[in-house]
Each structure stands twice: as C-alpha cells, then as structure tokens.
N, C-alpha and C positions, 0 to 999 in steps of 0.2 A: 396103305399106313404105317412107319416107324412101330417096332414091340415097345409095350414102356419100359421094362427093361434097359432097351439100348437107351431109350429115353432118358431116363434117370439116369444113365453109367454119362452119359456123352455131355448136360446139366450138375454134373456134379462133379468131374476132371476137373484137375488145373488148372488156372488162365495163367499165362503170362502176357503181363500188361508189355505193347510195343518202346521202346528208348522214346524216349524224344528227341522232337528235330540235332540238328546239334548247331548249335550256340543259344540255347537256350536260354541255361544256366550261367549265362553273361550276362543275357539281357539282362532273367532276373538282379542277378548280382548289379547290376548295372545301373536297374531302376529304381534298386534301395539307397543304393547312397546321393542315390540325387533325389529320391524322398528325405533323405538327412539331410544334406545342402543346404532346401530348400528350406523342412523344416527350423533349425541352425540359421538359418539368415530371417527366416521370419522372426524366431524368437527375440533375434538380440535389434531388428531397429524395433521390434516392442518395449526388448525395455530402452535399448535410448530417448524412445517418443516419451515416453514413463520417466527416464530422466528427464530430461528437454524442460518436461511442464514444470515438474515438482523443483527444477531450480526457473521458471522464468516467472510461475501465475504467482509472488510470493513480491517478485521481481512489480511488475502490474500493479496488482494491488496496491504496493505502499506508494508507488507512480499517483494513485488516485487517493488513497491516504492525504498528503505528504504535506501535495496543492490542492489549493481550496479554489474550490471555483471562484469564474473574477464578478459575477453580480454578485456573490453575497460577497465575498470581502473588504464590502465598506462598511458591512453592515459587522460584517468579524470584528473587524475590528475599531470598533464603537462607534465609526462621527457622519452614520446614516441620522435618524427621527428618535427620539425618542418616542413615548409610551408610557401613561401609567401601567404600574402593575395592577393588571384582571384577579378577582380573588371574586371568593363567596363567604368573605368576610374576613376575621376574625379566626384563626386557626381556632381550636383544642384549646392545647397547649399552654397559651397566655393566660386562661380564666383565671 
C-alpha cells in the first residue's frame, strides 16, 4: 500500500484538463445560432398570428352584428303579429 504522504501529494497535484475534440467550438456556435434563428422565427410567427387575429376578429364580429338573422327579420321590421304589452299593472311613478 502506498504511503499516505505520497497519496496526498498525488491527489493534491495540479490537474490539466484534456482539450476538447477538434471542431467542438464551431459545433457549439452553430447550434446556438440555429436556436437563436428558431426562437426568432417562432416569435415572429406568434406575433403575426396575434396581429391577424386582432384584425380579423372585429371584422367577423361586426358581420354578425350588422347582418340580422333571417328568421327574426320580419319581427324586427314590424310585420309580425303584435301582442298587447304585458306588465304587472300601472307603474309607480304614475300614481
């Protein structure tokens, strides 16, 4: 068994890390660039969807408001049958 002092000096010695394989830094830069472009494309696409929805939704809503329902158009124009107004008696302000 080695002496304790030899083992401590060996464990406490300076360690030189191995260099990375050739091309590693270029690979990291390429992947980072792809991630940036992908993130930019997703952000731009999301913004385009939001802008398109902001333009389309008010137009669709206004179409439904402006075009009356064909089944209720006769009643709205006043050509349907009229009935007497129903109420619970005379209003309190007329007394």
